[in-house]
C-alpha positions in Angstrom: 113.8 79.4 95.2 111.4 81.4 93.0 110.4 84.9 94.0 107.0 83.5 94.4 108.1 80.7 97.0 110.1 83.3 98.9 107.1 85.8 99.2 104.6 83.1 99.8 106.8 81.7 102.8 106.5 84.9 104.4 107.9 85.5 107.7 108.1 82.7 110.0 105.5 82.7 112.8 106.4 81.8 116.7 103.7 80.1 118.7 103.5 82.7 121.4 105.3 85.8 120.2 103.8 86.9 117.1 106.0 89.5 116.1 109.7 90.2 116.7 111.5 93.0 115.5 115.2 93.8 115.4 117.8 96.3 114.0 118.7 95.4 110.3 121.7 96.6 108.3 121.3 100.3 107.1 119.2 101.2 110.2 116.0 99.5 109.1 114.0 97.0 110.8 113.9 93.1 110.2 110.3 92.1 111.1 109.4 88.4 111.4 105.8 88.8 111.7 103.3 86.6 113.6 100.6 87.4 116.4 100.1 86.9 119.8 97.9 83.8 120.3 97.2 83.7 124.0 93.7 82.0 124.3 91.7 83.0 127.1 89.3 80.3 128.6 86.0 82.4 128.9 83.0 81.7 131.3 80.4 79.4 129.6 77.7 81.5 128.1 79.7 84.6 127.6 81.9 85.8 124.7 84.9 83.7 124.1 88.3 85.3 122.6 90.1 82.8 120.8 93.0 85.1 120.0 94.1 88.7 120.4 91.9 89.5 116.8 88.8 87.2 117.3 86.0 87.0 119.8 83.0 85.0 119.1 79.7 85.3 120.8 77.4 82.6 121.8 74.8 84.1 119.3 77.4 83.3 116.5 78.3 87.0 115.8 82.1 87.5 115.3 84.1 90.5 116.2 87.1 90.9 114.5 89.9 93.6 115.4 91.4 96.0 112.8 94.7 96.7 114.2 95.9 99.0 111.6 95.0 102.9 111.4 92.5 103.6 108.8 93.0 106.7 106.9 90.5 106.1 104.0 92.7 103.3 102.4 90.3 100.4 103.4 92.6 98.7 105.8 90.1 98.4 108.5 87.9 96.1 106.3 90.6 94.3 104.3 92.7 93.0 107.2 89.7 91.5 108.9 88.7 89.9 105.4 91.7 87.8 105.6 91.1 86.7 109.0 87.5 86.0 108.3 88.3 83.9 105.2 90.8 81.6 106.9 88.5 81.3 109.9 85.5 80.5 107.4 83.3 83.3 109.1 80.0 84.1 107.7 80.7 87.7 107.0 77.2 88.7 107.6 77.9 87.9 111.4 81.1 89.6 111.6 81.5 93.2 113.4 84.9 94.9 113.0 86.3 97.1 116.2 89.6 99.5 115.8 92.2 98.0 118.0 93.9 100.3 120.5 97.7 100.9 120.3 99.4 97.6 121.5 102.6 96.5 120.1 102.6 93.3 122.1 99.1 92.1 121.3 98.9 93.3 117.6 102.4 93.8 116.5 103.3 96.8 114.1 100.2 99.2 113.7 100.9 101.5 111.2 99.3 103.3 107.7 102.1 103.9 105.2 104.4 102.6 102.6 101.6 100.5 101.2 103.0 98.0 103.8 99.5 96.8 105.1 99.3 93.7 102.5 102.7 92.4 102.0 103.1 92.7 105.9 99.9 91.0 106.9 99.0 88.7 104.0 100.1 85.5 105.8 100.0 86.7 109.5 96.2 87.4 109.3 95.7 84.3 107.3 97.2 82.3 109.9 95.2 83.9 112.8 92.0 82.7 111.0 93.3 79.5 110.3 94.6 78.8 113.7 91.1 79.9 115.5 89.2 77.7 113.0 91.5 74.5 113.9 90.6 75.4 117.7 87.0 75.3 116.9 87.4 71.9 115.0 89.4 70.8 117.8 86.6 71.5 120.1 83.9 70.2 118.0 86.3 66.8 117.6 86.4 66.6 121.3 82.8 67.1 122.0 81.7 64.5 119.5 84.7 62.2 120.2 85.5 61.8 116.4 88.9 62.6 114.5 89.5 66.2 113.7 90.2 65.1 110.2 86.7 64.0 109.7 85.4 67.5 110.3 85.0 70.5 107.9 83.4 74.1 108.2 80.8 75.8 106.4 80.3 79.7 107.0 80.5 79.8 111.0 79.4 76.3 111.3 81.7 73.2 112.0 80.2 70.0 110.2 80.6 66.1 110.9 79.5 65.0 107.3 79.4 61.2 108.4 77.0 61.7 111.2 75.0 65.0 110.0 76.0 66.7 113.2 76.5 70.7 113.0 77.8 73.1 115.6 77.9 76.9 115.1 81.0 78.5 115.9 79.2 80.1 118.8 78.4 77.0 120.2 81.8 75.9 120.3 83.7 79.2 121.0 83.9 78.7 124.9 85.2 75.3 124.6 87.5 76.3 122.0 89.1 79.0 124.1 90.1 76.6 126.7 92.3 74.4 124.2 96.1 74.8 123.5 96.9 77.3 121.1 98.2 75.5 117.6 101.7 76.8 116.2 100.4 79.4 113.5 102.9 77.8 111.2 101.5 74.4 111.5 97.8 75.2 110.6 96.5 74.3 107.1 95.7 77.4 105.1 92.7 77.3 102.4 93.2 76.5 98.8 93.2 80.0 97.4 90.8 78.4 94.5 88.2 78.2 97.4 88.4 81.9 98.5 84.6 83.3 99.2 85.7 86.5 101.0 89.3 87.3 99.6 88.4 89.0 96.1 84.8 89.7 96.9 83.7 93.5 96.5 83.2 94.6 100.1 82.3 98.1 100.9 84.0 99.9 103.7 83.0 99.0 107.1 82.9 102.7 108.2 81.4 103.7 105.2 77.5 104.1 106.3 78.6 106.0 109.6 80.3 108.6 107.4 77.5 109.0 105.0 75.3 109.6 108.2 77.6 112.0 109.5 78.6 110.0 112.7 81.3 111.2 114.8 84.0 108.6 114.3 87.1 110.9 113.4 89.6 112.4 115.8 88.2 115.6 115.9 84.9 114.3 116.8 86.4 112.9 120.1 84.0 114.3 122.9 85.1 114.0 126.8 83.4 115.2 130.0 84.8 118.5 130.9 87.2 118.7 127.8 88.6 122.1 126.8 89.9 123.1 123.2 93.5 124.1 122.5 95.1 126.1 119.6 98.8 126.2 119.4 100.5 129.4 117.8 103.9 128.8 116.3 106.2 130.6 114.3 105.5 130.7 110.5 109.3 131.0 109.7 110.7 127.3 110.2 113.6 127.0 112.7 112.3 130.5 114.8 112.7 130.6 118.5 110.1 132.2 120.8 111.1 135.5 122.2 108.0 136.5 123.7 104.2 136.5 124.0 101.3 138.6 125.7 99.7 135.5 127.1 97.7 138.0 129.7 96.0 139.5 126.5 94.8 136.1 125.3 93.7 135.4 128.8 91.5 138.4 128.9 89.6 137.3 125.6 86.0 135.6 125.8 85.8 132.0 126.7 89.5 131.8 127.2 90.9 129.5 130.2 94.7 129.9 130.1 97.2 130.8 127.9 100.9 129.6 128.3 104.2 129.4 126.6 105.7 126.0 125.5 109.4 125.5 124.9 110.2 123.2 122.1 112.4 120.1 122.6 114.8 120.8 119.6 113.2 118.2 117.6 110.8 119.8 114.8 109.1 116.4 114.6 108.2 116.4 118.0 107.9 119.8 119.6 108.7 123.2 118.4 108.5 126.5 120.5 104.9 127.9 120.6 102.0 129.4 122.7 99.0 127.6 123.5 95.7 129.0 124.3 93.0 127.1 126.0 89.2 128.0 125.5 85.8 126.6 126.2 85.4 125.9 122.4 88.2 125.9 119.7 86.8 129.0 117.8 87.2 131.2 120.8 90.8 129.7 121.4 91.9 130.3 117.9 90.5 133.8 117.8 92.2 134.7 120.9 95.7 134.0 119.1 95.4 137.3 117.2 96.4 139.2 120.5 99.4 137.5 121.5 101.7 139.8 119.8 104.3 136.9 119.6 107.8 138.0 119.1 110.3 135.3 117.2 114.0 135.5 116.6 113.8 134.1 112.8 117.5 133.8 112.5 118.8 133.0 109.2 116.0 131.3 107.8 114.0 134.3 107.4 116.1 135.0 104.3 115.2 131.8 102.6 113.1 131.8 99.4 111.8 129.2 96.7 113.3 131.8 94.3 116.7 131.8 95.8 116.4 128.1 96.1 115.8 127.6 92.4 118.7 130.2 91.4 121.1 128.4 93.6 119.9 125.0 92.2 120.2 126.1 88.4 123.6 127.5 89.1 125.0 124.1 90.9 123.8 122.2 87.5 125.1 124.9 85.3 128.6 124.6 86.9 128.4 120.9 86.6 130.5 120.0 89.7 128.3 117.5 91.9 129.3 117.4 95.7 128.9 113.8 95.8 128.3 110.5 94.0 124.9 108.6 94.6 125.8 105.6 92.5 128.1 104.9 89.3 129.1 102.2 87.2 131.2 101.7 83.8 133.0 104.5 82.0 130.3 107.3 81.7 133.1 109.8 80.4 133.9 107.5 77.4 130.2 106.6 76.3 129.8 110.2 76.0 132.7 110.9 74.2 132.1 108.1 71.6 128.1 109.0 71.5 126.4 109.6 68.0 123.8 111.7 69.9 123.4 113.3 73.3 119.9 114.0 74.8 120.0 116.7 77.7 117.1 118.0 79.9 116.6 119.7 83.1 113.6 119.0 85.4 112.2 120.2 88.4 109.2 119.6 90.8 108.2 121.7 93.8 107.4 121.4 97.5 104.2 119.7 98.3 101.8 119.9 101.3 99.6 116.9 102.1 96.3 118.9 103.3 94.3 115.8 104.6 90.7 116.9 104.8 90.7 116.5 108.4 93.5 119.0 109.8 95.9 117.8 112.6 94.2 117.3 115.9 94.8 115.0 119.2 93.2 114.9 122.5 94.7 114.1 125.5 94.1 113.5 129.5 97.0 113.6 131.8 96.0 111.5 135.1 97.1 112.2 138.5 99.5 109.5 138.5 101.4 111.1 135.6 99.9 108.6 132.9 98.4 109.8 129.9 95.4 108.8 127.8 95.3 109.9 124.2 92.6 109.8 121.4 95.0 110.1 118.1 94.5 110.0 114.4 97.9 108.9 113.8 99.4 106.8 110.9 102.1 105.9 113.3 100.4 105.4 116.6 103.2 103.4 118.4 105.6 106.1 117.4 103.7 108.6 119.0 103.1 106.7 121.8 107.0 106.6 122.3 107.6 110.1 121.5 104.9 111.1 124.2 106.6 108.8 126.8 110.0 110.3 126.2 108.7 113.9 126.4 107.0 113.2 129.7 109.6 111.1 130.9 107.4 108.3 131.8 107.4 104.4 130.4 105.4 103.8 127.2 102.9 101.6 129.1 101.8 104.9 130.9 100.6 106.1 127.4 97.5 104.7 126.3 96.7 105.6 122.6 93.2 105.2 121.2 93.6 104.9 117.1 90.5 107.1 115.7 89.5 106.9 112.2 91.4 109.5 109.8 90.0 112.3 107.5 93.1 111.2 105.1 96.7 111.0 106.0 98.8 110.6 102.8 101.9 110.5 104.9 101.3 113.6 107.1 100.1 111.5 110.0 103.3 109.6 110.0 104.9 112.6 112.0 103.3 112.8 115.4 104.1 116.5 116.2 100.6 117.3 117.1 100.6 114.3 119.7 103.6 115.6 121.5 102.1 119.3 121.2 99.1 118.3 122.8 101.0 116.1 125.6 102.9 119.4 126.4 99.6 121.4 127.0 97.7 118.8 128.9 100.5 118.3 131.1 100.0 121.8 132.5 96.2 120.7 133.0 96.3 117.4 134.9 92.8 116.0 135.2 91.6 117.9 132.4 90.7 116.6 128.9 92.2 118.8 126.3 91.5 118.6 122.7 94.2 120.3 120.2 92.8 121.1 116.5 94.9 122.7 114.1 93.5 125.5 111.6 93.7 124.9 108.2 96.4 127.6 107.9 98.5 125.8 110.6 98.1 122.6 108.6 99.1 124.0 105.3 102.0 126.2 106.7 103.2 123.6 109.5 103.6 120.6 107.3 106.5 117.9 106.5 106.5 118.7 102.8 107.2 116.7 99.8 110.8 117.9 99.0 111.5 119.8 95.8 114.1 118.6 93.4 116.1 119.7 90.4 117.7 117.0 87.9 120.1 117.6 85.0 120.0 114.5 82.7 122.1 113.8 79.9 121.9 110.3 77.7 124.5 109.1 75.1 123.2 107.4 72.2 125.2 105.2 69.8 124.9 105.0 66.1 121.8 102.6 66.5 120.0 104.9 69.0 120.8 102.5 71.9 121.4 104.3 75.3 125.2 103.7 76.2 125.4 106.2 78.9 123.2 108.1 81.4 124.0 110.7 83.8 121.8 112.7 86.3 123.0 115.8 88.5 120.3 115.9 91.5 120.2 119.1 93.2 118.4 118.3 96.6 118.2 118.9 100.3 120.9 118.1 103.3 118.5 116.1 105.4 120.0 114.7 108.6 119.9 111.0 110.0 117.0 108.3 109.4 116.6 105.3 107.3 114.4 107.0 104.9 115.3 110.3 103.5 112.4 111.7 101.2 114.6 114.0 99.5 116.7 111.3 98.1 116.1 109.0 95.0 117.0 105.1 94.5 120.7 104.5 93.8 119.7 102.1 91.1 116.8 104.2 89.5 115.5 102.9 86.4 117.1 102.2 83.7 120.4 102.0 86.2 120.6 98.5 85.8 119.9 98.3 82.2 122.5 101.0 80.9 126.3 99.8 80.9 127.5 103.1 82.1 125.6 105.5 84.8 126.6 108.3 87.0 124.0 109.7 89.2 125.2 112.5 91.6 124.1 114.9 94.2 124.5 118.2 95.4 122.8 119.2 98.4 121.4 122.6 99.7 121.0 123.6 103.3 117.3 124.5 104.5 115.1 124.6 107.3 112.1 123.4 105.6 110.6 120.4 107.1 110.1 117.4 104.7 108.7 113.9 105.2 106.7 111.5 103.2 104.0 112.2 100.8 101.8 109.3 99.0 104.4 107.5 96.9 107.2 109.2 98.5 110.2 109.9 96.3 108.4 107.9 93.4 106.0 110.7 92.7 108.8 112.9 91.9 111.2 110.8 90.4 108.8 109.0 88.1 108.2 112.6 86.3 111.8 113.0 86.0 112.9 109.8 84.5 109.8 109.0 82.4 109.5 112.1 80.9 113.4 112.1 80.0 113.1 108.7 78.8 110.2 109.9 76.6 112.6 112.4 75.1 115.2 109.9 74.3 112.5 107.5 72.6 111.5 110.6 70.6 115.1 111.1 69.5 115.4 107.5 68.6 112.2 107.8 66.4 110.1 105.7 68.8 107.5 106.0 71.5 108.2 105.4 75.2 106.5 101.9 75.7 108.6 100.5 72.7 111.7 102.0 74.2 110.8 100.6 77.8 110.2 97.0 76.2 113.5 97.4 74.4 115.3 98.4 77.6 114.2 95.3 79.6 114.6 93.0 76.6 116.0 89.6 77.5 116.5 90.8 81.0 116.4 88.5 84.0 114.4 89.2 87.1 116.6 90.9 89.9 117.2 89.0 93.1 114.8 89.5 96.2 116.4 91.2 99.2 115.3 91.7 102.6 113.6 94.8 103.4 111.2 96.4 106.1 108.5 93.8 105.7 110.6 90.5 105.4 111.6 89.5 101.8 111.6 92.5 99.3 111.0 91.3 95.9 113.6 92.2 93.2 112.3 94.0 89.9 110.8 91.6 87.5 111.1 92.8 84.0 108.3 90.5 82.5 105.9 92.4 85.2 106.9 95.5 83.6 106.4 94.0 79.9 102.9 92.7 80.9 101.3 95.7 82.4 103.0 98.0 79.5 101.3 95.8 77.0 98.1 95.5 78.7 97.8 99.4 79.0 98.7 99.7 75.5 96.0 97.2 74.5 93.4 99.1 76.8 93.9 102.7 75.4 94.3 101.3 71.5 97.7 102.9 71.7 99.2 103.6 68.5 95.4 104.2 67.0 94.2 107.6 65.7 92.7 109.6 68.5 90.0 112.4 68.5 91.2 115.5 66.9 92.9 118.0 69.2 93.6 115.2 71.6 96.9 113.2 72.2 98.1 110.1 74.4 100.9 109.8 77.0 102.4 106.9 78.6 103.9 106.2 81.9 105.1 103.8 83.9 106.6 103.1 87.3 107.3 100.4 89.9 107.3 101.4 93.7 105.6 99.8 96.6 106.3 96.6 95.0 103.5 97.4 92.6 104.0 97.7 88.8 101.8 99.9 86.9 101.5 101.5 83.4 99.2 104.3 82.5 98.0 106.1 79.3 96.6 109.6 79.6 94.4 111.1 77.1 94.8 114.8 77.1 93.8 118.2 75.2 94.2 121.9 75.5 90.9 124.3 76.0 90.8 127.4 73.9 92.5 129.3 77.1 95.3 126.7 76.7 94.2 125.2 79.9 94.9 121.4 80.4 91.5 118.9 80.0 92.4 115.2 80.8 89.5 113.1 79.3 90.7 109.3 80.0 93.3 107.8 82.2 93.8 104.0 81.2 95.5 102.0 84.2 97.1 98.6 84.1 98.5 97.2 87.4 100.2 94.3 88.8 100.0 93.9 92.5 100.1 90.0 92.5 97.5 87.2 91.7 95.0 88.4 94.2 92.7 91.5 94.7 91.7 91.5 98.1 88.9 93.8 97.9 88.1 95.0 94.5 86.1 97.8 95.9 89.0 99.1 97.9 91.4 98.4 95.0 89.5 100.3 92.6 89.0 103.4 95.2 92.9 103.4 96.0 93.7 103.2 92.2 91.2 106.2 91.1 92.3 108.3 94.2 96.0 107.9 93.0 95.3 109.0 89.8 93.3 112.1 90.7 95.9 113.0 93.4 98.8 112.7 90.7 96.8 114.9 88.1 96.5 117.5 90.9 100.3 117.4 91.7 101.0 117.9 88.0 98.5 120.6 86.9 98.2 123.2 90.0 100.1 122.3 93.2 103.0 123.9 94.7 104.2 125.0 98.2 106.4 128.3 97.8 108.7 129.8 100.5 108.9 133.5 101.1 110.6 135.1 103.9 111.6 131.5 105.3 107.9 130.9 105.6 105.0 129.0 103.3 103.3 131.4 101.2 100.1 129.3 100.8 97.8 129.1 103.6 94.4 127.6 102.7 92.5 126.1 99.7 92.0 129.2 97.9 95.8 129.3 97.1 96.5 125.7 97.2 93.9 124.4 95.3 93.2 120.4 95.3 91.9 118.8 92.3 87.9 119.2 92.1 85.3 117.0 90.5 85.1 118.8 87.4 88.9 118.0 86.5 88.4 114.4 87.1 88.5 112.2 83.9 87.2 108.8 82.9 89.4 106.3 84.9 89.7 102.7 83.5 91.3 100.2 85.4 92.5 96.6 84.8 94.6 94.0 86.4 97.5 91.7 85.4 97.3 88.7 87.5 100.9 87.4 88.1 101.8 84.6 90.2 103.1 86.6 93.3 101.7 87.2 96.6 99.6 90.4 96.5 101.0 93.9 97.5 99.8 97.2 98.5 97.9 99.6 96.6 97.6 103.0 98.3 100.7 104.3 96.2 102.0 102.7 93.3 99.3 103.8 91.1 100.0 107.7 91.8 103.8 107.9 90.0 102.9 106.8 86.5 100.1 109.4 85.9 102.4 112.4 86.1 104.6 111.7 83.2 101.8 110.2 81.2 100.0 113.4 81.4 103.3 115.8 80.5 104.1 113.1 77.7 100.7 113.4 76.2 101.1 117.3 76.4 104.4 117.1 74.5 102.5 114.8 71.8 99.8 117.2 71.5 101.9 120.4 71.5 105.5 119.5 70.7 106.3 121.5 73.9 108.2 119.7 76.7 107.2 120.1 80.4 109.9 120.0 82.2 108.9 121.6 85.6 105.9 121.3 87.7 103.2 122.4 88.3 102.5 122.8 84.5 102.8 126.3 83.3 100.2 126.7 80.7 101.9 129.7 79.3 104.3 127.2 77.6 101.5 126.2 75.0 100.7 130.0 74.3 
């Protein structure tokens, strides 16, 4: 079976249970996705709910549920587009509502991993097609005709032979009483007939955002609500000894102050002191008089400088602790090499700093249940964590999903949800809104891991790579199916070099780590694409030429089973296509403006293939200036919403440039040195280049776009700087003194 057929078949859809989840090998999840299709017979004249996602009103307006959390990636608009396409709805008559957290009704609800498109491409379409079938069946019964003789126009069922027409609103009440069709049996549109998929559509919430309407988690307002601030140790792993809560209670507007004991899980609840006040400013101000005493333990001696010293020593000693992956005879390859290329690369911790700091609102009720308003990327995980902490069943935890002012992976971890639950537990009957300050947000993150790599490549007399080694110094992180401090065991070009040894040395730390946009890829792409650029120059070539040579004649790798079903294996042809496309876009190999140079970067992550070229220069003060970025991407044969796709690529490029040029989190005394935007400076508009985006349409089902465009831009920039100056950037963020 071809890879296209494998992906298009998608998860098999059951008739009633639209989602089944089971444990998979390696601790992951195997998901056969469908959607609960329990239709409800509605009273004549009222709205008709055809399934969990679609409600049609008599006036022919349609409400479609957006099930996944919206963090700015456009998913609240895109997923309903899939439903509306197969329903054959009039988009102008469609309203979209955010669904609450409900696994049984909606299946997995998450924003992360660029999973939304591959996970929902078929199920959402089948949801719309099943509802359309019910409307056709209702019309066939009403008119006494064969269903095959009917067709639809936008929100209208048509019987061409008799000229009869009925709107969806007129038929919906009858349709809702009919048996639910097997989703896998309903006919889907010919993709050539799409009129919504592929159409640029603005974000459904964009007008509200422009008007400043209160749609974000921090905007939640409830009658009688109080505000909470949470003081925790700046030193990771510290234990609370004492706090002067009475002094805090004496401050203006303060209602209460009390200590909270952590549950031993930094991803849920650490020791702290809650201060409750009539407004958040007063609560946050009262923290200054708490005089908290902490037991910082061994971690107070940790620092970035010491980590750097230890990592460099481990690499110099050349004795890795463990094997990550290996094949062939690496020692022989290096012993017989005509040339050896070596390079040491490193990258720092990074923070997420979403524009909306962490916040959550909770109301504990008299019966022990809790209602929450949570800007979470994984609200179902937060629901489970809160239920476990409170000792109640998950159905006692109601979670309303709010719009988020950014996430980038930070809101995959729900510590702020458990914190507010612990606080609200002490104040039953009173809604409590917990808001983190920006300082809390920067210093209490789950950081993108730092790392160090010592790479070596053995070249034969023809310049071919015959051996490759990487000694990766990283972090000792316990448990979990996903470790953000690791790298893929077959990191490119592992499968295309005969002799490879990837090995690890792990260091202990209490710094909490997590996924940041394009996790692992955002660091590993810099390391390997920069090093391969070194190898290419040693061969007298450029990087795109080397990349094409490495995969010349290579066959497509087999698909495997992954988190969202079939995980497509690496397809060398797709690498070739985006590489050639971006070279054409950027006029690669042609002269550029004086004082400027081009650099190339490629990466495959989150099922997306991206090749990018950066045009850069240096100012008179040796400041890096990026003028143009060309991006060629292959995410399948459909760009579902071109507006959203362009926004995601442009945002990824800007994020990546910011990471490369100026972002780093430093540890000093066991705590984060940075505290706010003055010393953790996100990219601003003046540093934003012209970004040129084009697509390579391949015969594969569409995949996600939130992340895969980010990794290549970083090595493309550093490789451009090498082409410009002859100086190799081997550590991030870029130290401009290198070019002095």
